[in-house]
N, C-alpha and C positions, 0 to 999 in steps of 0.2 A: 441769240446773235441774227441783229438783226442782216438781211443783203446788205452790200456792201450801190450806194446808190438808189435805194429806199427811203423815199420819204414819207413813208406810212408811219403814223403818233404810234406810241405802245398806247394803250388802255392805260385811263387813272386809276380804274379798280388795282391793276394788278399792281403801279408803283405802290397804292396807299399803301394793298395788306402787304407787300414788301414789308415798308417801312415801317410797321409796323411787330410784325414779326423779328425785324433787327435789334426795335427797343426790346423785344419780353426777352431776346435772347444775352440784351446785353444787363437787364437788368429783373433777375427771376423772383419771384413775388417770396416772402418770406414771413413768417408764424415765431411766435416766441417759444424759447429752450425752451426745454427740462426745467433744468434751472433760472428761469426766469415764473416761472411758474412757481415752483418750489414755493419760491423765496413770497410769495405775491401770497400763495396760499398761505404760510406762515405768518406774515403779517398782519393777512385778515387774521388768522384763527386767534395770534395779543391782542390786535384789535376787540376781538370776541370776547376774548377771556378778562381783559380792562374794565370793559364793561361789565362783562358781572360782577367783578365784584363791588364796582364801584356802585351795583342798582343791591346787590346782599348788602354792602354794611349802609346804604340808603336806608335798605326793610330792618336792616339788626336798632339802629337808630333811632327807628319811629317805633317799632318793639319794643325798645328800653323804655324810652320815656313814657308810651302808653302805663307799663308798666311801672313806672314812676308816678304818674299823678290816680292813676288808682291805689294809690297806692297811701300817695297824701288823701284823697277822696276816703280814704278807710282810714287814717288817720282822724280826718276831719269828721265824720261818720258818726265814727264811735264815743269823741270831744263831745261832740256835741248833748249823743244820750246820755252819757255824763253827764255834760248840768241841764239836760232838760230832767235828768232823775231829780238831779240835787236842789235845782227850783219850784218841784212841786210835793216835796219833802213837807210832810205835817205833822203833828203831835200828837196820839193819840189818847194817853196818861192810863196807856196798856200798853205799851212796847217805846223802847229810845228811836225817836225822831230817825237816828241814822247812832248806829251802832256798829266801832269797830273790831276787833278781838285779834287782830295777827295777821291771820285767814280769807274774812268774807268781811266786805262790807257792805252789812246791812238795812233798809231804809223804807220805811213810810207813804210813799208818794199816792196823791190822786189821778185819777186816769180822767182824765177831760175831755177822753174820746168816747165814754160809754154816758150812759145815760142813764142821771145820778149820779155819775162821778164816782164809784166806787175808790175803795182804796185797792190798791196791788202794793206786795211784799216784789220785792228789787234786790237782788243780791250779788255785787262786780268780786270775784276773785280769780286767781289765775291760775288755772288747771291746763291737763294735760286730753286734748279731746281728737279723739282718732278722727280722721279725715286733713281736717283744718291743719296748713303748718304742718303738718306731714309725721305728723304726730306726737307735737313738740308743742312748749308749753305756751298758751294761751292766754288772751288776758278776755274772761268770758263772764258772759250779762248772764244772770239767772231772771225766769219772771215768775209769777203766782199769777193764777186767776183770779176775777175781780172776786173781794173780800169784801164778804156784804154781814157777816156777824162776827161776833165776840170769837168762837168756835173757831171758826175761817182763819181767823188773825196767826190766834196762838197757834194751831198749825203752822201757816205757813213760816211765822218767825222761827219755827224751832227744822222746818221745812232747809229752807234753805241753805241753814248754819251742817245740815247733814251733806247738802247737798255738794256744797267747800270741799266735805273729806271724801266720804263714799255716796258715790249719786247710785241712787235704782236708771232705771230704765226710763220708768216716768220722768222721774229728774233731767235723762239728761236731752228731753226732748224738750223742754223747754229751757236747755239752754242754749245760746250763743259764740259762738268764737269770736273776738273782732280783731285783734293783730297778735301776732307773735309775738313772745315777751318771757324773757329772760327772768328780769324780776322790777317789782313795785313797792314804792311806799306812798307808805300815806302822812300828814304831819294837818296837827285839830293849830288853827289862829284863837287864842286866846288869853284874855289877858296882856294884848297887845305884843303879843312874840310866837312864834313858831313853837312845835311840840311835839315830842311824842302821842299820840292819842291809848296809849297803856300805860304813860303814866300815872303819878297819885293824882296829882294838879290838873292833869286834861282830863279823867277819869272823872273826878269829880267839878269837873268844871269851874272851879276856887281856889283861886292860891294859895299857901298854907297858909301863907305869912299873914293872910288876910280872912282867911276863914272863920271869923270868929265876928266879922264886922259885913261881912259876904254873901248872902244866903243862897240856896237851891235854890231856887224854881221853878214852882208846879204849874203845866198845865195841862186842869185834869180835862177830861171831853164830856159832849154830854152825855149822864146817864152812866156814865163811866165810875168805877169807885178805886178811890187809893190811899193807899195809905203813908206815913209816914213816918221813918227811922233816924235813931241818929247814928251817924259813922262816926267812933273815937278818930281823931287822927293827932299828932305829933304834939298840934299846936295848940287847934279845940275841937269843940262840937260841932261838925257840921250836920243840917238838915240835907237827907237823902228821900227821895220822894220814888213810890215803890209802884209797879206794877202788877202784870201777873206773874204769879207762884212767886211774889214776893223781890222779884229783882228792881235792880235798882234801875233809875229813870235814867238816860247819860243826857243834860241837856244840847242844847244845839250849838258846834263851835261856830264865830262866825267867819270861820271862813275855814275851808278843805284845801290843802297844796297836795295834787298827783302825782310822781317820778315812773314812769313809766320807760325802763331802760328796756326796747326794744330788739330780739332777737335778729344776730345775723344772717344774711343771704334773703330778703326780702329785701321788696323794692326798699322799704323806709327801714332805717338802723339810726340807731344810734341813742338818747335817750331827750323823749318827751316833758315839759314839767307846764302843767296846769294849775292854775291858782281860781278857786269857784269863793265866791266872795258874797253870805248873804246877804236878803237883799233888804235895807232898812242898817245894813250896818259903813262903814267905810273907816 
């Protein structure tokens, strides 16, 4: 307290400092409480969890799409190879150009990718192959080495039949699993109708009712010997051309229908149907 009657002024700095202290005492500094911090952390954790789930969902969708695309590509590749094999079929007059025995479809085709376009024997069958499809049945393709002699052709033709039943180690090295397969069916288009290739009409290529009027055509190869025998049917005698070992040469069908029942659990499932029409047929 200043003396009475004194005119000495109070220093400005002292008053200012006193005022600041007074305001600080009335409004003390205040931070976050523990509850506020916990709430903030909980919100941040929830946002992080939601973000992670969103990213994980996007990654799963992307993976599923990629697997499905790969499955579609596998189907397209397999069917493209199937059509390519059929388009390249040649008749040698030694064995049938195409033959289906209920287990394996065998065919002889030219390999235009090699000099001289040698023959190859190709087989398609349902096989259980270790590794692909987890040891389940697969639609598989087998291919022989290039063939340049009659003996090699005969050996490969018999080998592909053995491959479909009890393959050797060498046969397994020449097979490729294309798709997981529950079952498959083959139909031939002949006489303006689809039929079982193992039926009598399909095997001879002749409608029994018209057997006397429509002969089975022979397609001899240069330098190859063929013989003609007579097959007796219920309606008429049908001429049949034979090749190696006296086996009947089945004429090519006008078309082939392939029906694949794909295994469940792979990216692409269900039934796939593929029709092939021989060139020049409509």
